[in-house]
N, C-alpha and C positions, 0 to 999 in steps of 0.2 A: 304782879305776877300776870294777871289777866291783860293788863295793857301790853306787856312784852309779847304775849302770844299773838294778840291783835296786830301788833306791827309786823311779826314775822309773817302772818297770814297775808297781810296787805302787800308786803314785799314780793311774796311769792306769786300773788295774783297779778301784780304788775309785771313781773318777769314773763309769766306765761301768756299775758295779753301782748306784750311787745314781741314775743317769740312767735305768736300766732300771727300778728300783723306782718312780720317780716316774711313769714312762710307763705302768707296770702300774697304779698307783693311779689315775691319770687315766682310763685305759681302763676300770677297775672302776666309777669314779664315773659316767662316761658311760653304762656299761650300766645302772647302777642308775636314773639319771635317765630314760633311755628306757623302762625298764619302768614307773616311776612315771608318766611322761607317757602311755603307752599305756593304763595303767590309768585315768588321769584323763579321757583322751578317751573311753574306754568308758563311764565313769560319766555324762559330760556326754551322750552319745548315749542312753543309757538313760533319763535324766531327760527330755531332749527327746521322746523316743517316748512316755513316761508322760504328759508335760504335753499333748502333742498328742491323746492318747487321752482324757484327762480333759476337755479342751476340746470335743472332738467328743461325748462322752457328755453334757456340760452343754447344749450346743446341742440335742442330740436330746431331752433331758428338757424343756428349755424350750418347744420345738415341740410336744411331746406334752402339755405342760401347757396351752398356749394352745389346741390343737385340742380338748381336753377341756373347757375353760371355754367355748370357742365353741359346742360341742355342747350343753352344759348351759344356756346362755343361750337357745339356740335352742328347746330343749325346754320351758324355763319359759314362754317367750313364746307357744308353740303350745298350752300346756295352761293357760295363764291362765284363771282363773275369771271375771274381768271385763275384757273387752277394752277398755272405755271409759276405764279408768284406766291410768296409766303403769306400766310395770314398776318395782318397787322393788328396791333393792339392799342388802345388809347393810353397815352402817357402824358403826365403833366409834370413839368419841372418843379422841384422844391426849392431850387436856388440859381442863382446866376453868378457867372465868374466875371470879375473885374481884372483883367490881366494886363501885364506889361506890353504884350503883344496886341497892338491896336488892330492889326489886320493879320492875314495868314502869312504875311512876309516873314520869313526867318523863323517861324515857328518851330521848334526842334522836332525831329522825327520821333523821338522817344523822350519820356520823362526822365528827369534826373541828370541828363548830360549837359545841361546849363544850370548849375546850382543857383545862380543868381537870378534866374527867372522867377519872378514873384507874381502872385495873384491873390486876390481876396475872394473867397467863396462866400457870398451873401445869401442868407436863407430868406425865403418869402415868408414874412411873419404870419401870413394868413394861412399857410399850409404847414409850416414846421416851425414850432417855438423855439426860442433859443435854448430852452431846457434840453432840447434834443442833442445838443452839443456838449452836455455835461460830461466831464471826464475825458473828452477827446484830446485836451491839451496834455494829458498824461502819456499819449502815445507819440512816438516819433514820426510815424508815416500813417497815411490812410489811403484807402481805395476811393476813387470817385468815379461814379457812373454818369457818363454824359452823352449828349446828342452833337453829331457833327452837323450843326445847323447851317455851316456855309458849304457844306459838301455839295458838289454839283454832279456827282456820280452816285446816285442813290443805289444802283445795282451792286456796286463795290462795297457800300455800306451794309447791304444785306448779306453779302457773302462773307464779309469780315466783320461780324459784329463784336468780336473780342477786342477790336481796336478802340471801341468806345469805352475803355477802361484805363484809368491812369492811377498810378502810384505815385502821391506826392508826399513831400515833407511837410509836416504840421510845425509851423514855427510859433504859432500862438493863437489862442481863441479869445474874442473879445464879443461878448454879447451873442448876437446872431451872425457873427462874421468870424471866418477862419482865414489866417494869413498862411499861404502855402508858398513853398519854394520849389525849384526844380520842375516847374509845370511845362507842358506842352500844349496849353490851351489858349485859344484866341480870345479876345475880349467879348463879353457877351454870350459865352457858351452856356446853353441851359444844362442844369445839373438834375439828375433823376435821384441819386442816392449817395451817401456818404457812410463809409464803414471803416473803423479802425483796422490798421494791419496788424495781424497776429501772426508772428513768426512760427509758433507751433503748428498752425494750420495752413497758413498762406505759403510758407516756404517748404518746398518739398526736397529733403535731403536726398542727394544722389540723382536728382532729375537730370536727364541728358537732353541734347538738342543736336539735330544734323549739324555737320561741319559747316555747310553752306549757310546755315542760319546765323552762325557766329559772325558772318560778314556782311549780312544783309538786314537782319532784324535789329541787332543792337550795335550801332556804330562804335560804342564804347569798347567792344570786345575785339576790335581788330580790323575794321574797315578803314584803312588809312587813305583810301581815296577820296573820302569825304572829309578829311581834315585839311586845313589850310597850313601853308608853310610857316606863315608869320602874319601878325596883325599890327600894323604901325599906324600912327596918327600924324597928320600933317601939322605943321606949326600953327595954323590958323584954326585948327579944330577946337581947341580949348576955348578961344574967344567966342566963336560962334555958338558953342554949347552954353557957355555962360550966359549969352544973351537970351538964348531959349529958356534957360532954367528959370528966369524970373516969372514966367507964366507956367512953365511945366512943373515946377516944384509943388504947386498948389494941389495937383491930383497925381503926384508921383509917389510910388512905393519905396523911393530910394532916398537915402539921407542927403546925398550931396551930388554934385556934377561929377566927382571922381568916381564915386560908387556907381553911378549910371554909366560912366565910361567903361568900367569894369564889366558891366553887363554887356555892353556892345562888344567888348573884346571876346568874352565867352561865346556870344551868339555866332560871332563871325569866324571863331576858331573852327567852325564846320563850314563847308561849302553849302551854302543854303540855296543856291541857284537851281533851277530845274535841269533836267537832263539835257533837254535841247539847248539851254543857255550855256551849259558846261562844254558843249560840243561846238559852239558857235566859233567860228575862226576869228582870230584877233586881226584887225586891220589897222595898220600903222598910219594910215592917212585919213582917219575919219574918227569921230567920237559918237556915241549912242548913249541916250539915257533910258535905262530900263528899271521898271519896278518889278523887283523879284516877286513873281505871281504866287508861288506855292513853295512848300518844302518838298524836297526830292521825291518823297514817298507818295505824293498825292498828284503828281502830273504825268502825263504820258510823254513818250519818246518825241512826238511830233508837235507837242505843245510849244508855243512861242509866245512872245509878248510884243505889244507895239512899241516900235523903237523910233526915237526921235533924234535925228542928227543935229548936232549943235555946230557942225562945220569947223571944229577945232581939233588940231592934232597935238599931241604931247612931244612928237619929234623924236621919240625914243624907240626904236624899232626893236630893241632887244627886250625892253620891258613890255612893250605892246600893250600897255594899259589903256586902251581905247575905248572901253565900255564903262559908263558909270551906272551903277545900281543904286537903288534906294531901299533902305530898310526902315520900317516905321515902328518905333517903340514909344509908348505913352504919348502919342501925339507928336513925337518929334522925328523928322524925317532925316535919316542918317544916309549921306551920300559917300559911296565908296568905289573903289576900282580893284580889280584883281587881275594880276598878269598871269602869263602862260606858266609860270613857276608857282602858281598858287600863293603868291605873296599879296596881302591885302593892305591897300592904303585907304584910311578912312579920312576924307577930305573935309567935310563940313557937316554941320547939323543946323537944320532950319525948322521952324515951328510950322506944322501943318495948318492950313487955314480952317479946316473943320475940327480943330482940336476940341476934345470934349472938356466942358467946364461945368459939368453938373455938380451941384453942391453936395449931393449925396455919394459922391465917389470917395472911396477910401484913399488915405495918403499915409505917408510915413509918421506924420505927427501923432496919430492914434495909436501907433505901435512902438514909438521910440523908447518907451519905459520896459518893453518886453523883448525887444529885438536888438541885439548888439550890431552896431554898424559894422 
């Protein structure tokens, strides 16, 4: 009987001991958790204080920088040497255009009127990373702010700053390069900024323009005086173009000679000659060769080009196609004539002696999987 009671007492003692041990362990764990929790809360408070201090410092620095820039601008304006001229501001391009228009010859007056006019906008990797173009391929069009780097009338550029803005169609994005179409930019144009076209903010519903503007600003809206009656190609044109294509295709944005010929047709569907050239009388007994200097919107009435007579007459006084003009696209010189009835005959294609063969120029091969021919 005494032995049984001892066993019960021993069992009770063991249970109490285990219970006490568990309670002590739990209390110890709680103590450790509370210490860690307090340490974590303290660290959070320290980080919050540090973040607020950094934010306050950043705001102060920004405000100080703004005040310094405002003071500098005011000083420059007050001490400008020529008050009649607008203040100038330093600008550094972030990209350069590789265009199908090798020179200003034939560059359209407005964007999008030559849908096949392609160009690659190449970002300067040192100033704008490829990540800057992320998501741009999801937009159909974009705005491009650029500089008229070949403009010889700076006063006109100052008076018409809005002309340095282009709305181009985004065909594809590859790394730090954008493939554009419908451009009116010459090769080498410096670019200041690229922004996606947003219809909800960029397109103003109900916007109106004067009637005169529909005939001068955008030839697509009614200026038939700048359209040609027809564009035809001579029998030997395809042969001469095929000969040029062996070299030209290495840096061309077009898939084939036929597509390149379509570009020529679109460009020459508009009369790209200067005003003075269009007013030049047709002489039935002489021929001249002329490089079309500029698009009509960028030359004056009295502007003219050096003409070189080749002493040959076509003998057709009705057609009077006595002047040969040259259009340069992607290093290919396209020779054509236009008669008094605005009919264009494209005669031949020759490769320019100074055609660009830089290895870093974009070509169709890098876009063929993204752009349908």
